[in-house]
C-alpha positions in Angstrom: -229.8 6.0 31.8 -229.9 4.9 35.7 -228.3 2.5 37.2 -231.6 1.3 38.4 -232.3 0.8 34.4 -229.1 -0.8 33.4 -229.5 -3.6 35.2 -233.1 -4.1 34.5 -231.4 -4.1 31.3 -228.8 -6.5 31.5 -231.1 -8.9 33.6 -234.2 -8.6 31.7 -232.0 -9.3 27.9 -230.6 -13.4 28.7 -234.5 -14.1 29.1 -234.9 -13.4 25.0 -232.3 -16.3 24.9 -232.8 -18.9 21.7 -233.1 -22.5 22.2 -230.6 -24.9 20.6 -229.2 -23.7 17.2 -229.4 -25.4 14.2 -226.8 -27.0 12.6 -223.3 -26.0 11.8 -223.2 -24.8 8.2 -220.2 -25.4 5.6 -217.8 -22.5 4.5 -219.8 -22.2 1.3 -223.4 -21.7 2.9 -221.9 -19.3 5.6 -220.4 -16.7 2.9 -224.6 -16.9 1.8 -225.3 -15.9 5.2 -223.3 -12.7 4.5 -225.6 -11.4 1.6 -227.5 -9.4 4.6 -224.5 -7.0 4.6 -226.3 -5.4 1.6 -229.0 -4.2 2.7 -227.6 -3.8 6.4 -224.4 -2.0 5.8 -222.1 -2.5 8.7 -219.6 0.6 9.4 -216.0 0.7 11.1 -215.4 1.5 14.5 -213.4 4.2 13.8 -216.2 6.3 12.3 -219.5 4.0 13.5 -219.6 6.5 16.9 -219.4 9.9 14.8 -221.4 8.6 11.8 -224.1 7.5 14.5 -223.9 11.6 16.5 -224.4 12.9 12.9 -227.0 10.8 12.0 -228.7 10.8 15.5 -228.7 7.2 16.2 -227.1 4.2 18.1 -224.2 2.2 17.5 -224.7 -1.7 17.4 -221.7 -3.5 17.8 -222.4 -7.9 16.6 -219.5 -9.7 18.2 -219.5 -12.9 16.4 -217.1 -16.3 15.2 -217.7 -17.3 11.9 -217.8 -21.2 13.3 -220.7 -20.3 16.3 -223.9 -21.8 15.0 -225.9 -19.1 17.0 -224.5 -16.4 15.0 -225.0 -18.6 11.8 -228.6 -18.3 13.1 -229.0 -15.1 13.8 -227.2 -14.2 10.7 -229.7 -16.3 8.5 -232.7 -15.7 10.9 -232.8 -12.4 11.6 -230.1 -10.1 9.9 -232.0 -11.2 6.2 -235.8 -10.1 7.9 -236.3 -6.9 5.7 -238.3 -5.6 8.5 -235.3 -5.9 10.8 -232.6 -4.3 8.7 -235.3 -1.3 8.2 -235.5 -0.8 11.9 -231.1 -1.6 11.5 -230.6 1.2 9.5 -233.0 4.1 11.4 -231.9 3.6 14.2 -228.2 2.4 14.6 -224.8 2.0 13.0 -223.9 -1.4 13.1 -220.4 -2.4 13.2 -218.9 -6.2 13.6 -216.5 -7.9 14.9 -215.0 -11.2 14.2 -214.0 -11.9 17.9 -212.0 -15.1 16.7 -210.1 -13.4 14.0 -207.0 -11.6 16.3 -205.1 -10.7 12.4 -208.4 -8.3 12.8 -208.1 -4.8 14.3 -210.0 -2.3 15.0 -209.7 1.8 16.3 -211.0 1.9 19.6 -211.1 4.9 22.1 -208.0 6.1 19.7 -205.6 2.3 19.9 -205.5 -0.3 17.3 -207.4 -3.4 18.6 -207.1 -6.8 18.1 -211.1 -8.2 17.8 -210.4 -10.6 20.1 -208.7 -8.1 22.8 -211.4 -5.4 21.7 -214.8 -7.9 22.7 -213.0 -8.7 25.5 -213.1 -5.2 26.3 -216.3 -4.6 25.3 -217.9 -7.0 27.9 -218.3 -9.8 25.5 -219.0 -13.4 27.1 -219.8 -15.8 24.3 -221.1 -15.7 20.5 -222.8 -13.7 19.5 -222.6 -10.9 21.5 -225.5 -8.3 20.5 -224.3 -4.8 22.3 -225.6 -2.1 22.5 -223.6 1.4 23.2 -224.9 5.7 22.1 -223.0 7.4 20.2 -220.4 8.6 22.7 -219.3 5.3 23.6 -221.6 4.7 26.7 -222.2 1.3 26.9 -226.7 0.6 27.3 -226.5 -3.3 27.7 -225.2 -5.8 26.1 -227.6 -9.6 24.8 -225.5 -12.2 25.1 -226.5 -15.3 22.9 -229.0 -15.1 19.6 -232.6 -14.2 20.2 -235.4 -14.5 17.8 -236.2 -11.9 14.9 -239.4 -10.2 17.4 -237.4 -10.4 20.9 -234.7 -8.5 18.2 -236.8 -6.4 17.1 -238.7 -5.3 20.5 -234.8 -4.7 21.7 -233.8 -2.4 18.7 -237.3 -0.6 19.0 -236.7 -0.2 22.9 -233.3 0.9 22.5 -233.6 2.8 19.3 -236.5 4.8 20.4 -234.1 6.1 23.1 -237.1 4.6 25.8 -234.8 2.5 27.2 -233.5 6.1 28.9 -236.9 6.7 31.4 -238.6 3.3 31.3 -237.8 -0.6 32.1 -238.1 -3.1 29.1 -241.2 -4.4 30.6 -242.9 -1.0 31.0 -242.3 -0.8 27.0 -244.1 -3.9 26.1 -246.8 -3.4 28.0 -247.5 -0.2 25.4 
């Protein structure tokens, strides 16, 4: 991916941000919203890049905080969608990082890293942060904030098909 394409992707992605989120949920509601992980499995960071290489997929890292209403919204309205789940499973290996939990650790670049530090190293600057990487760990793009289903599907097709390598998001959208 060229530097110009990467810059375009990073400049274009924020345009897809949502309006303000719905009201915060109780802890009971939050646990129900985790049911999407059955249909869209979450991998450990230690195996995600090897799995992505073996299966010719990309790595999608979802950086969240349990209290975040934007995160709750994307989990309820986007990740529960069957078409999103199918596209995610076809093109991506998903990793979930609770950046609000210093006790959660991940293996990254040969070191054990606390989730908040990992989120910082990955460039997450808010919740949620949706990070696309290739199987070698090269950063493709980051979308800060929640995104609506149709926009998320577009981004997953754009990255998942590898179109980001040789065309702009705008050109891809015009097809």
